[in-house]
C-alpha positions as CSV (number, residue, x, y, z in Angstrom):
1,M,0.0,0.0,0.0
2,A,1.4,3.4,-1.0
3,S,2.4,5.8,1.8
4,L,0.8,9.1,2.3
5,A,3.8,10.9,1.0
6,E,3.9,8.8,-2.2
7,S,0.2,9.5,-2.8
8,A,0.8,13.2,-2.2
9,K,3.6,13.2,-4.8
10,R,1.4,11.5,-7.3
11,S,-1.3,14.1,-6.7
12,A,1.3,16.9,-7.1
13,A,2.4,15.4,-10.4
14,A,-1.2,15.2,-11.5
15,G,-1.6,18.8,-10.6
16,R,1.3,19.8,-12.8
17,R,-0.3,17.9,-15.7
18,G,-3.2,20.3,-15.7
19,A,-5.5,19.4,-12.8
20,P,-7.7,22.3,-11.8
21,S,-6.4,24.5,-9.0
22,P,-8.3,24.0,-5.8
23,A,-11.1,26.3,-4.8
24,P,-10.7,28.3,-1.5
25,S,-10.9,25.7,1.2
26,R,-13.8,25.2,3.6
27,S,-13.5,23.0,6.6
28,V,-13.9,20.2,4.0
29,S,-12.1,21.2,0.8
30,R,-14.2,20.6,-2.3
31,A,-11.1,20.2,-4.5
32,G,-9.8,17.6,-2.1
33,Q,-13.2,15.8,-2.2
34,R,-13.2,15.7,-5.9
35,R,-9.7,14.1,-5.9
36,A,-10.5,11.7,-3.1
37,R,-9.7,8.8,-5.4
38,A,-6.0,10.0,-5.5
39,I,-5.4,9.3,-1.9
40,C,-6.1,6.5,0.5
41,S,-8.7,7.2,3.1
42,A,-7.5,8.0,6.6
43,G,-8.4,4.6,7.8
44,R,-5.9,3.1,5.4
45,L,-2.8,5.1,6.4
46,A,-1.4,2.3,8.6
47,S,1.8,2.1,6.6
48,G,4.0,1.8,9.7
49,R,6.2,4.7,8.4
50,R,7.1,7.8,10.3
51,A,6.4,11.2,8.8
52,P,9.2,12.3,6.6
53,A,11.8,14.4,8.3
54,G,11.1,18.0,8.0
55,A,7.4,17.6,7.6
56,G,5.5,20.3,9.4
57,G,2.1,19.9,11.0
58,T,-0.5,21.3,13.2
59,M,-3.2,19.8,15.3
60,E,-6.1,21.6,16.8
61,L,-8.4,20.2,19.6
62,K,-11.8,21.5,20.4
63,K,-13.8,20.3,23.4
64,D,-17.2,20.8,24.8
65,S,-19.7,18.7,26.7
66,N,-20.7,16.8,23.6
67,A,-17.8,16.6,21.1
68,V,-14.2,16.6,20.3
69,S,-12.8,17.7,16.9
70,I,-9.3,16.9,15.7
71,D,-7.7,18.0,12.4
72,M,-4.3,17.3,11.0
73,L,-2.4,19.2,8.4
74,L,0.7,17.6,6.8
75,I,3.0,19.6,4.6
76,V,5.1,17.3,2.4
77,H,8.5,18.5,1.0
78,S,10.8,17.0,-1.6
79,E,14.0,15.4,-0.3
80,K,16.2,18.3,-1.4
81,R,13.9,20.8,0.4
82,R,13.9,18.7,3.5
83,A,17.7,18.5,3.5
84,A,18.1,22.2,3.0
85,Q,15.5,23.0,5.6
86,G,17.1,20.7,8.0
87,A,20.5,22.6,7.6
88,H,19.1,26.1,7.8
89,S,16.0,25.8,9.8
90,D,15.9,28.0,12.9
91,R,13.0,26.1,14.4
92,P,14.2,23.7,17.1
93,A,12.9,20.1,17.1
94,D,10.2,19.3,19.5
95,P,11.6,16.6,21.8
96,G,8.2,16.1,23.3
97,A,6.4,15.4,20.1
98,P,4.5,12.1,20.3
99,P,5.8,9.3,18.1
100,Q,4.0,8.3,14.9
101,R,1.1,6.1,15.7
102,R,0.4,2.9,13.9
103,G,-3.0,2.3,12.6
104,G,-3.6,5.7,11.0
105,L,-6.3,7.8,12.7
106,Q,-8.5,5.0,13.7
107,G,-7.3,5.0,17.3
108,V,-6.8,8.7,17.7
109,G,-9.4,8.9,20.5
110,N,-7.1,7.0,22.9
111,G,-4.6,9.8,23.0
112,I,-6.9,12.7,23.4
113,R,-6.7,13.0,27.1
114,R,-2.9,13.8,27.0
115,W,-3.5,17.0,24.9
116,Q,-4.6,20.3,26.2
117,K,-7.2,22.6,24.8
118,L,-5.8,25.2,22.4
119,E,-6.4,28.8,23.0
120,G,-7.3,31.1,20.1
121,N,-9.8,33.4,18.5
122,D,-11.1,30.9,15.9
123,L,-12.4,27.8,17.6
124,H,-15.9,27.9,16.2
125,G,-15.7,26.1,12.9
126,N,-14.4,29.1,11.0
127,L,-11.5,28.8,8.5
128,V,-8.5,31.1,8.7
129,E,-6.3,31.0,5.6
130,K,-3.2,32.7,4.5
131,Q,-2.8,33.0,0.7
132,H,0.1,31.0,-0.7
133,A,2.5,32.7,-3.0
134,Q,2.1,29.9,-5.4
135,Q,-0.6,27.4,-6.2
136,T,-0.9,24.5,-3.9
137,Q,-3.0,21.4,-4.0
138,V,-5.2,20.4,-1.0
139,I,-6.3,16.8,-0.5
140,T,-8.9,15.9,2.1
141,S,-9.8,12.4,3.3
142,Y,-12.0,10.8,5.9
143,D,-11.9,7.5,7.6
144,N,-15.0,5.4,8.5
145,Q,-15.7,7.4,11.6
146,G,-15.6,10.7,9.8
147,T,-12.1,11.8,10.9
148,Q,-10.6,14.4,8.6
149,L,-7.0,14.4,7.2
150,T,-6.0,17.3,5.0
151,V,-2.7,17.2,3.0
152,E,-1.2,20.2,1.2
153,V,1.1,19.5,-1.7
154,H,3.4,22.4,-2.6
155,P,5.4,22.9,-5.8
156,R,8.8,21.4,-5.5
157,D,10.8,24.7,-5.3
158,A,8.3,26.6,-3.2
159,M,8.8,27.4,0.5
160,P,5.6,26.6,2.3
161,Q,4.1,29.3,4.5
162,L,2.6,28.1,7.8
163,F,-0.1,27.6,8.8
164,K,-3.7,26.8,7.8
165,K,-6.0,26.2,10.8
166,F,-9.0,24.0,10.6
167,S,-11.8,23.1,13.0
168,L,-14.5,20.5,12.5
169,A,-16.9,21.5,15.3
170,K,-18.9,18.5,16.6
171,R,-17.8,16.3,13.7
172,L,-16.9,13.5,16.1
173,Q,-18.1,12.2,19.4
174,V,-16.1,10.0,21.7
175,D,-17.6,7.2,23.8
176,K,-16.4,6.0,27.1
177,N,-14.0,3.6,25.4
178,G,-12.4,6.4,23.4
179,N,-14.0,5.3,20.1
180,T,-15.1,8.0,17.7
181,R,-18.6,8.1,16.1
182,P,-20.9,10.7,14.5
183,R,-22.6,13.0,17.0
184,Q,-26.0,11.7,18.1
185,P,-29.1,13.8,17.6
186,G,-29.7,16.5,20.2
187,G,-32.6,18.7,21.2
188,K,-32.3,21.1,18.3
189,D,-32.7,18.1,15.9
190,T,-36.1,17.2,17.2
191,H,-39.3,18.5,15.5
192,A,-42.4,19.3,17.5
193,Y,-45.1,16.8,16.7
194,P,-47.5,16.9,14.8
195,W,-46.6,17.9,11.3
196,D,-47.5,21.6,10.8
197,R,-48.4,21.1,7.1
198,S,-45.9,23.8,5.9
199,S,-43.7,21.3,4.1
200,L,-43.1,17.6,3.6
201,K,-39.4,18.3,4.2
202,S,-37.3,18.7,7.3
203,M,-35.7,21.9,5.9
204,A,-37.0,24.6,3.5
205,L,-36.4,23.4,-0.1
206,D,-37.2,24.6,-3.5
207,L,-37.0,21.5,-5.6
208,R,-36.5,23.6,-8.8
209,Q,-33.0,24.4,-7.6
210,F,-32.1,20.8,-8.1
211,E,-33.4,20.4,-11.7
212,K,-30.0,20.8,-13.4
213,L,-28.2,18.8,-10.7
214,D,-30.8,16.0,-10.8
215,T,-30.4,15.7,-14.6
216,Y,-26.7,15.5,-14.3
217,A,-26.5,13.1,-11.4
218,S,-29.0,10.7,-13.0
219,Q,-26.8,10.4,-16.1
220,V,-23.5,9.8,-14.4
221,T,-22.1,6.3,-15.1
222,V,-19.7,4.1,-13.1
223,K,-16.3,4.2,-14.7
224,S,-14.2,2.4,-12.1
225,G,-14.6,2.5,-8.4
226,L,-16.7,4.2,-5.8
227,E,-14.4,7.1,-5.2
228,E,-14.3,8.1,-8.8
229,L,-18.0,7.9,-9.0
230,V,-18.4,10.2,-6.1
231,S,-15.8,12.5,-7.6
232,D,-17.8,12.7,-10.8
233,L,-21.0,13.4,-9.0
234,L,-19.3,16.3,-7.1
235,Q,-18.5,18.1,-10.3
236,E,-21.9,19.8,-10.2
237,A,-22.4,19.8,-6.4
238,H,-21.2,22.9,-4.5
239,S,-22.6,22.4,-1.0
240,D,-23.3,19.6,1.4
241,L,-26.9,19.7,0.5
242,E,-26.2,19.4,-3.2
243,I,-23.7,16.6,-2.5
244,V,-26.3,14.6,-0.6
245,R,-28.8,15.3,-3.4
246,A,-26.5,14.2,-6.1
247,I,-25.7,10.9,-4.3
248,W,-29.4,10.3,-3.6
249,I,-30.5,10.9,-7.2
250,W,-27.7,8.6,-8.5
251,I,-28.7,5.7,-6.2
252,C,-32.4,6.1,-6.8
253,H,-32.0,6.0,-10.6
254,H,-29.3,3.3,-10.9
255,I,-29.7,0.7,-8.1
256,E,-32.4,-1.9,-8.4
257,Y,-34.0,-3.6,-5.4
258,D,-32.9,-7.3,-5.5
259,I,-35.8,-9.2,-4.1
260,E,-34.0,-12.6,-4.2
261,A,-30.9,-11.2,-2.5
262,A,-33.1,-9.5,0.1
263,Q,-34.4,-12.9,1.2
264,E,-30.9,-14.2,1.7
265,K,-28.7,-13.8,4.8
266,D,-25.4,-13.4,3.0
267,R,-24.5,-9.8,3.9
268,Q,-21.3,-10.0,1.7
269,A,-23.5,-9.6,-1.3
270,F,-24.2,-6.0,-0.2
271,K,-20.7,-4.6,-0.3
272,P,-20.5,-1.3,-2.2
273,T,-18.1,-2.8,-4.7
274,V,-20.5,-5.6,-5.5
275,I,-23.5,-3.2,-5.6
276,L,-21.7,-1.1,-8.3
277,Q,-21.0,-4.2,-10.3
278,T,-24.5,-5.7,-10.2
279,Q,-26.4,-2.4,-9.6
280,K,-28.7,-4.5,-7.4
281,T,-29.0,-4.7,-3.6
282,N,-31.5,-4.7,-0.7
283,C,-32.3,-2.1,1.9
284,D,-29.1,-2.8,3.9
285,G,-27.1,-2.3,0.7
286,Y,-28.9,0.9,-0.3
287,A,-28.2,2.4,3.1
288,G,-24.6,1.2,3.3
289,L,-23.8,2.5,-0.2
290,F,-25.4,5.9,0.6
291,E,-23.5,6.2,3.8
292,R,-20.2,5.2,2.2
293,M,-20.6,7.7,-0.7
294,C,-21.5,10.5,1.7
295,R,-18.4,9.7,3.9
296,I,-16.2,9.8,0.8
297,A,-17.7,13.2,-0.1
298,G,-17.1,14.5,3.4
299,V,-20.7,14.6,4.6
300,Q,-21.5,13.0,7.9
301,C,-24.0,10.1,7.5
302,V,-25.1,7.1,9.5
303,T,-27.2,4.0,8.7
304,V,-30.3,3.6,10.9
305,P,-31.8,0.1,11.2
306,G,-35.4,-0.4,12.3
307,Y,-38.9,-1.6,11.5
308,S,-40.9,-0.5,8.5
309,K,-44.4,-0.6,7.1
310,G,-43.3,-1.5,3.6
311,F,-43.7,-4.4,1.2
312,G,-45.9,-7.1,2.7
313,Y,-47.1,-5.0,5.6
314,Q,-50.5,-5.8,7.0
315,L,-52.7,-3.2,8.8
316,G,-52.4,-3.7,12.6
317,Q,-49.5,-6.1,12.5
318,S,-47.0,-6.3,15.4
319,F,-43.3,-5.9,15.1
320,S,-40.7,-8.0,16.9
321,G,-37.5,-9.8,16.3
322,E,-34.9,-8.7,13.8
323,F,-35.2,-5.3,12.1
324,D,-36.6,-5.5,8.6
325,H,-35.3,-2.3,7.1
326,A,-32.5,0.3,7.0
327,W,-32.3,3.9,6.0
328,N,-30.0,6.9,6.6
329,A,-29.6,10.1,8.5
330,V,-27.4,12.9,7.1
331,F,-26.0,15.9,8.9
332,L,-26.8,19.1,7.0
333,E,-26.8,22.7,8.2
334,G,-26.3,21.8,11.8
335,R,-29.1,19.3,12.1
336,W,-29.8,15.6,11.3
337,H,-32.2,14.8,8.4
338,L,-33.7,11.5,7.2
339,V,-33.6,9.8,3.8
340,D,-34.6,6.4,2.5
341,S,-33.0,5.7,-0.9
342,T,-34.5,2.2,-1.1
343,W,-38.1,3.5,-1.1
344,G,-37.0,6.5,-3.2
345,S,-35.9,4.3,-6.1
346,G,-39.1,2.4,-6.8
347,L,-41.5,-0.2,-5.6
348,V,-42.3,-3.9,-5.7
349,D,-45.4,-5.1,-7.3
350,S,-47.3,-7.2,-4.8
351,S,-48.9,-9.3,-7.5
352,T,-45.7,-10.1,-9.5
353,S,-43.0,-9.5,-6.8
354,K,-41.2,-7.5,-9.5
355,F,-39.3,-4.3,-8.8
356,T,-40.1,-1.2,-10.9
357,F,-38.0,2.0,-10.9
358,L,-40.4,4.7,-9.9
359,Y,-38.7,7.7,-8.3
360,N,-40.3,8.9,-5.1
361,E,-39.3,12.4,-3.9
362,F,-41.1,11.9,-0.6
363,Y,-38.3,10.0,1.1
364,F,-35.6,12.7,0.6
365,L,-35.2,14.8,3.8
366,T,-38.7,13.7,4.9
367,H,-40.2,15.6,7.8
368,P,-39.7,13.4,10.9
369,A,-43.4,13.6,11.8
370,L,-44.2,12.0,8.4
371,F,-41.2,9.6,8.3
372,I,-42.3,7.9,11.6
373,E,-45.5,6.7,9.9
374,D,-43.6,3.9,8.2
375,H,-40.1,4.0,9.8
376,F,-39.4,3.0,13.4
377,P,-35.7,3.2,14.3
378,D,-33.9,1.0,16.7
379,N,-32.8,4.1,18.7
380,K,-35.7,6.4,19.5
381,N,-33.3,9.4,19.2
382,W,-33.3,8.8,15.4
383,Q,-37.0,9.5,15.3
384,L,-36.0,13.2,15.6
385,L,-39.4,13.7,17.3
386,K,-40.3,15.4,20.5
387,P,-41.7,13.4,22.2
388,P,-40.6,10.2,20.6
389,Q,-43.2,7.5,19.8
390,S,-43.3,4.0,21.3
391,L,-43.3,0.9,19.3
392,R,-46.9,0.2,20.3
393,Q,-47.9,3.7,19.1
394,F,-46.1,3.0,15.8
395,E,-48.1,-0.2,15.3
396,S,-51.5,1.3,16.1
397,N,-51.1,4.7,14.4
398,M,-52.8,5.5,11.1
399,Y,-50.6,4.8,8.1
400,H,-50.7,7.3,5.3
401,K,-48.8,6.1,2.3
402,S,-46.2,8.4,0.7
403,E,-48.6,9.1,-2.2
404,F,-51.1,10.5,0.4
405,Y,-48.7,13.4,0.9
406,N,-47.2,13.5,-2.6
407,K,-50.7,14.1,-4.1
408,G,-51.4,17.0,-1.6
409,M,-53.4,15.2,1.1
410,L,-53.4,17.0,4.4
411,S,-55.5,14.9,6.7
412,A,-58.0,12.0,6.9
413,Q,-60.8,11.0,9.2
414,P,-61.1,8.6,11.0
415,Q,-57.5,8.7,12.2
416,T,-57.4,5.0,13.1
417,S,-56.7,2.2,10.7
418,I,-59.5,0.0,12.0
419,I,-63.0,1.6,11.7
420,K,-66.5,0.2,12.5
421,T,-69.9,0.9,10.9
422,V,-72.6,2.7,12.7
423,N,-76.1,1.6,11.7
424,G,-74.5,-0.1,8.7
425,K,-72.6,2.9,7.5
426,A,-69.0,4.2,7.7
427,T,-67.8,7.6,6.6
428,V,-64.3,8.6,5.5
429,T,-63.3,12.2,4.7
430,I,-60.0,13.5,3.3
431,E,-58.8,17.1,3.2
432,S,-56.4,18.1,0.4
433,C,-54.6,21.3,-0.4
434,S,-56.1,21.3,-4.0
435,P,-58.9,19.7,-6.0
436,T,-58.2,16.0,-6.5
437,L,-59.9,13.0,-8.1
438,F,-60.6,10.0,-5.9
439,M,-61.9,6.5,-6.1
440,F,-62.3,3.7,-3.7
441,M,-62.5,-0.1,-3.6
442,L,-64.3,-2.3,-1.0
443,N,-62.7,-5.8,-1.1
444,G,-61.4,-5.0,-4.6
445,K,-64.7,-3.7,-6.1
446,Q,-66.0,-0.2,-6.7
447,E,-69.3,-0.9,-5.1
448,H,-71.4,-0.1,-2.0
449,G,-70.3,3.4,-1.5
450,L,-71.1,7.1,-2.3
451,L,-68.0,9.1,-3.0
452,S,-68.5,12.9,-3.6
453,L,-65.8,15.3,-4.5
454,R,-65.1,18.6,-2.7
455,K,-62.9,21.5,-3.7
456,N,-60.4,20.5,-1.0
457,G,-61.0,16.8,-0.6
458,M,-63.7,14.2,-0.7
459,K,-66.4,12.4,1.4
460,L,-67.1,8.7,1.2
461,D,-70.1,6.9,2.7
462,V,-69.7,3.1,2.7
463,Y,-72.6,0.6,3.1
464,P,-71.2,-3.0,3.4
465,P,-73.8,-5.4,2.0
466,T,-73.3,-8.0,4.8
467,A,-71.7,-8.2,8.2
468,G,-68.0,-9.0,8.2
469,T,-64.5,-7.5,7.8
470,Y,-63.6,-5.6,4.7
471,K,-60.5,-4.0,3.1
472,L,-61.3,-0.4,2.2
473,Q,-58.8,1.3,-0.1
474,I,-58.8,5.0,-1.1
475,F,-57.1,6.0,-4.4
476,A,-56.2,9.5,-5.7
477,K,-55.2,10.7,-9.1
478,G,-52.4,13.2,-9.6
479,N,-51.0,14.7,-12.8
480,S,-50.9,11.3,-14.6
481,E,-53.8,9.1,-15.6
482,I,-52.9,6.6,-12.8
483,Y,-54.8,6.4,-9.6
484,S,-52.4,5.6,-6.7
485,S,-53.4,4.0,-3.3
486,V,-53.1,6.7,-0.6
487,L,-55.0,5.2,2.3
488,E,-56.2,1.9,3.6
489,Y,-58.6,0.9,6.3
490,T,-59.8,-2.3,7.9
491,L,-63.6,-1.9,8.0
492,K,-65.6,-4.0,10.4
493,C,-69.4,-4.3,10.0
494,H,-71.4,-6.0,12.7
495,C,-74.8,-5.3,11.2
496,A,-75.5,-4.4,7.6
497,D,-78.4,-2.0,6.6
498,N,-80.5,-4.1,4.3
499,D,-82.6,-1.1,3.3
500,V,-79.6,0.4,1.6
501,R,-78.9,-1.3,-1.7
502,L,-76.9,0.8,-4.1
503,P,-76.9,0.0,-7.9
504,A,-73.9,-1.9,-9.0
505,E,-73.5,0.5,-11.9
506,L,-73.2,3.5,-9.6
507,H,-69.7,4.7,-10.4
508,Q,-67.7,7.4,-8.7
509,P,-67.9,10.3,-8.2
510,V,-71.5,10.8,-7.2
511,G,-73.0,14.3,-7.6
512,P,-71.7,17.4,-9.4
513,S,-68.4,19.0,-8.3
514,W,-65.5,21.1,-9.4
515,F,-64.7,18.3,-11.8
516,S,-68.0,18.4,-13.6
517,E,-67.7,22.1,-13.8
518,Q,-64.2,21.7,-15.3
519,M,-65.8,19.4,-17.9
520,G,-68.3,22.0,-19.0
521,I,-71.4,21.4,-16.7
522,T,-72.2,24.3,-14.5
523,K,-74.9,25.5,-12.0
524,P,-76.7,22.2,-11.5
525,S,-80.3,22.3,-10.2
526,H,-79.4,19.5,-7.7
527,P,-76.0,20.1,-6.1
528,E,-76.4,17.1,-3.8
529,P,-75.5,13.6,-5.0
530,V,-78.8,12.0,-4.0
531,I,-82.2,12.9,-5.5
532,Y,-85.4,11.6,-3.8
533,T,-88.7,11.4,-5.8
534,S,-92.1,10.3,-4.5
535,D,-93.8,9.8,-7.9
536,G,-90.9,8.3,-9.8
537,R,-90.3,11.4,-11.9
538,C,-87.7,14.2,-11.6
539,S,-86.2,16.9,-13.7
540,V,-82.5,17.8,-13.6
541,S,-81.1,20.8,-15.3
542,F,-77.6,22.5,-15.5
543,G,-75.7,24.9,-17.7
544,V,-73.6,23.6,-20.5
545,E,-70.6,25.4,-22.0
546,E,-70.7,26.1,-25.7
547,G,-69.5,23.2,-27.9
548,I,-70.3,20.5,-25.3
549,S,-72.7,17.6,-26.0
550,V,-74.3,15.8,-23.1
551,L,-75.4,12.2,-23.0
552,A,-77.3,10.6,-20.1
553,S,-78.4,7.0,-19.2
554,L,-80.3,5.4,-16.4
555,H,-79.1,2.2,-14.6
556,G,-80.8,0.0,-12.0
557,D,-80.1,-3.5,-10.9
558,D,-83.6,-4.6,-11.9
559,G,-83.9,-2.2,-14.8
560,P,-83.7,-2.6,-18.6
561,V,-80.7,-4.4,-20.0
562,T,-79.8,-2.6,-23.3
563,E,-78.1,0.8,-23.3
564,E,-80.7,2.1,-25.8
565,T,-83.5,1.3,-23.5
566,Q,-81.7,2.7,-20.5
567,R,-81.5,6.0,-22.3
568,R,-85.2,5.9,-23.2
569,Y,-86.2,6.7,-19.6
570,I,-84.5,10.1,-20.0
571,F,-85.7,12.8,-22.3
572,Q,-83.2,15.5,-23.0
573,L,-84.2,19.1,-23.7
574,H,-82.0,22.0,-24.7
575,R,-82.7,25.7,-24.0
576,E,-80.0,28.1,-25.1
577,K,-77.0,27.1,-22.9
578,Q,-79.0,24.9,-20.6
579,T,-79.8,21.2,-20.7
580,E,-82.8,19.6,-18.9
581,L,-83.1,15.9,-18.3
582,K,-86.6,14.6,-17.7
583,V,-86.4,11.3,-15.9
584,Q,-89.2,8.7,-15.4
585,L,-88.4,5.6,-13.4
586,P,-89.7,2.2,-14.6
587,H,-90.3,1.1,-11.0
588,A,-89.5,1.9,-7.4
589,G,-85.9,1.5,-6.2
590,K,-82.5,3.1,-6.6
591,F,-81.0,4.2,-9.9
592,A,-77.8,5.7,-11.2
593,L,-78.3,8.6,-13.5
594,K,-75.0,8.8,-15.5
595,I,-73.8,12.0,-17.2
596,F,-71.4,11.9,-20.1
597,V,-69.9,14.8,-22.1
598,K,-68.1,15.3,-25.3
599,K,-66.8,18.2,-27.4
600,R,-68.8,18.3,-30.6
601,Q,-65.9,19.1,-32.8
602,E,-63.6,16.4,-31.5
603,P,-63.7,12.7,-32.4
604,G,-63.9,10.0,-29.8
605,N,-66.4,8.7,-27.2
606,Y,-68.3,10.4,-24.6
607,L,-66.5,10.7,-21.2
608,F,-68.1,9.8,-17.9
609,V,-68.3,12.8,-15.6
610,F,-70.5,11.9,-12.6
611,N,-73.8,10.4,-11.7
612,Y,-76.8,11.0,-9.4
613,L,-78.3,8.4,-7.1
614,I,-82.1,8.6,-7.7
615,C,-84.3,7.0,-4.9
616,C,-88.0,6.2,-5.0
617,T,-89.9,4.1,-2.5
618,N,-93.3,4.3,-4.2
619,T,-94.2,0.8,-5.3
620,K,-96.9,2.0,-7.6
621,V,-94.5,3.7,-9.9
622,N,-94.5,2.2,-13.4
623,W,-93.5,4.8,-16.0
624,P,-93.0,3.8,-19.6
625,V,-90.0,5.0,-21.7
626,F,-89.9,8.3,-23.5
627,P,-90.2,8.4,-27.3
628,E,-87.0,7.6,-29.1
629,S,-85.2,10.7,-30.6
630,F,-83.1,10.8,-33.7
631,G,-80.1,12.8,-34.7
632,N,-82.2,15.5,-36.3
633,W,-83.9,16.3,-33.0
634,G,-82.3,19.7,-32.9
635,V,-80.9,21.7,-30.1
636,D,-83.5,23.9,-28.3
637,N,-86.4,21.6,-29.5
638,E,-89.0,21.0,-26.8
639,L,-91.6,18.2,-26.4
640,L,-94.7,19.0,-24.4
641,E,-96.9,16.1,-25.4
642,P,-97.1,13.2,-25.6
643,L,-94.1,12.4,-23.2
644,S,-94.8,8.7,-23.1
645,G,-93.0,6.7,-25.7
646,V,-95.8,4.1,-25.7
647,L,-99.2,5.4,-27.2
648,P,-102.6,3.8,-26.6
649,A,-104.1,1.9,-29.5
650,N,-107.1,3.2,-31.5
651,R,-106.9,6.7,-30.0
652,N,-106.6,10.2,-31.2
653,V,-103.4,11.5,-29.5
654,P,-102.7,15.2,-29.3
655,F,-99.1,16.5,-30.2
656,K,-97.5,19.7,-29.1
657,L,-93.8,20.5,-29.9
658,K,-91.6,23.5,-30.2
659,L,-89.4,23.0,-33.3
660,H,-86.8,25.4,-34.5
661,G,-85.6,25.9,-38.1
662,V,-88.2,23.7,-39.9
663,A,-90.6,24.5,-42.7
664,K,-93.2,21.8,-42.1
665,A,-94.0,19.1,-39.5
666,L,-96.3,16.1,-39.6
667,V,-97.1,12.9,-37.7
668,K,-97.2,9.6,-39.7
669,G,-99.0,6.5,-38.5
670,Q,-101.4,4.5,-40.7
671,D,-102.0,7.8,-42.3
672,T,-100.3,11.2,-42.3
673,W,-101.5,14.2,-40.2
674,P,-99.9,17.6,-40.6
675,L,-99.0,19.8,-37.6
676,T,-99.7,23.6,-37.7
677,L,-97.6,26.4,-36.2
678,S,-99.5,28.3,-33.6
679,P,-99.0,32.0,-32.8
680,E,-97.2,30.9,-29.6
681,G,-94.6,29.1,-31.7
682,Y,-95.7,25.5,-31.1
683,W,-96.4,22.9,-33.7
684,E,-99.7,21.3,-32.8
685,G,-102.1,18.7,-34.1
686,S,-103.4,15.1,-33.5
687,C,-102.9,11.6,-34.9
688,S,-104.9,8.4,-34.8
689,T,-103.1,5.3,-33.7
690,A,-105.7,3.0,-35.3
691,G,-104.2,0.3,-37.5
692,C,-100.5,1.0,-36.7
693,Q,-97.7,-0.2,-34.4
694,E,-95.4,2.8,-34.7
695,V,-95.9,6.6,-35.0
696,Y,-93.2,9.0,-36.2
697,V,-92.8,12.8,-36.0
698,M,-91.2,14.1,-39.2
699,V,-90.0,17.5,-40.3
700,L,-89.2,19.3,-43.6
701,E,-86.3,21.6,-43.0
702,N,-86.4,23.4,-46.4
703,A,-89.6,24.3,-48.1
704,N,-88.0,24.0,-51.5
705,H,-87.2,20.3,-50.8
706,S,-89.5,17.3,-50.5
707,F,-87.4,15.2,-48.1
708,Y,-88.8,14.7,-44.6
709,S,-86.6,13.7,-41.7
710,Y,-87.6,11.5,-38.7
711,I,-87.1,13.2,-35.3
712,L,-89.2,11.1,-32.9
713,K,-90.5,7.6,-32.8
714,Y,-93.4,6.2,-30.6
715,Q,-94.6,2.7,-30.1
716,V,-98.3,1.8,-30.0
717,N,-99.7,-0.7,-27.5
718,A,-101.1,-3.9,-28.9
719,Q,-104.9,-4.2,-28.7
């Protein structure tokens, strides 16, 4: 293994070959970080050699009740310079200097008690620097515990000017055995519970600032080893936050979750070198790789083991035995923050057990009050919560999936994962920060519930058909066409309400909302989702934006089968920019009145917008269908009589219609009867149904033509 001096010489030579000059040093030199691959880490400096004669150095010690920081600066000279300096130096040798320690800096904690605290004006983490007369190269390295070693390499003929002074305040903590470790979270790291809704993050972030960095980091490829990979990532990272972000993005976009390896106990498969080769690992490997890359880059990071509500989790389950997950904590801007690169990279499909890359921003610097919902650390201090939760609380608390927050959800009621029906009904409400589309499933089916949208959330009433335990899932739709699961409940029903039977064709949402308004339907006559009628008839009207066509159909479990017949129980009228739907129920019961829209000038099918639930308990109701209308039934036409699509046999039946833009109108049965235009603008007349099975209303649109068009069709009862 090459000595430190040899490594430094190689780095100096590299510098003379055109390596960029170092930027002004911080407590952790960025230039040194980027050239970390040119020098062994501090933990590998156990060469057994003494420092070269003539090497100058300074060490600074900082103590407080929590931490000790140690920094070392070595200045390496050429052999000629050391000889000359040894002959002419006016600085006496320090006979009390401690001998060179074997084992690099790994055991530095054992000698701390012999040193005294240095007095000075800059012991608070600030950097004091004297400018060198010539360019120098600064190399910084860390060992596994975060100890910093900084080496200056001067040009061969330059006389070094002493000294640079460094301080890494609270970088290291020393336990009772003298071993160094990262500082544990303190009072200022904890966040008051609960979440204050101001941000999903534990620090104020504008994700737009990472757009360029994210694009760059996601495209970096592995060329050789881990140190070179980190060095490449740091080309666009200029702060500890950006360093952590670049490492996070790279891991999330390049490392695949290895399901088979995750089920094995062979931890050797999760070494960083193996992960880079296979680009696969499990949660231990993700966390270990993230920690190692952060350490190489000079950012303090630890791996946190614990329990999780991840793949395979069942509501209400207990946690015991070995921990099932691992994630990381990083030290940024004086505080600890939490990340989970495993869950940030993608997800496992429960049906196929296949991993899919699907980047999840939620798990980067997640607010601790949200992180605790699915992560329980082995050490309660790593919750970063005040007060911390117990394991029992973690098991029983409501679990909001990451998509709940990613899609703008703020809260949900009830706040317990197990809910019970009251009089056969259970209600769930969600508050969101913006209008959102929702859907639900009860035991995998979109049935037995009324989901109505609100401007800032939704309300769901569920009516289980029988007593028992159900799985209730809530889904929300974001910017894509995909609905994601955001919430899950276990629903227990002790007694079902047999009087509540919702139509199987009742789809979601129910009732008009911001979404129907967005689709061109405004100012509904019935703003509530349920319409009650005592005689089996109702009239629903709403405004329709220009260029929008509306289609409606009626659906009941015991109703007509064909779609054509379903539409015949609705008669649609247009008046200027308003549509009226006259509805006649075929019998008592509950029906779904579905509303569809389509832009007239655009091809394609009608799109479902919403439906009403129409309820009628009158068992005497038995309305026939409306007359069938054809394409020439124009906008703004109006039918006053007859409204029934089935006419009595052998009767004279009066007709009264308002028709626009026609020259003549007639009714055709066994014979033909013309309709006349009254002063009030109505086409009126009568027709005999004797000897015919069907009756048509026909119009002549142009007086110069002789072609009549069908606009309405009636059936005649058999004798």
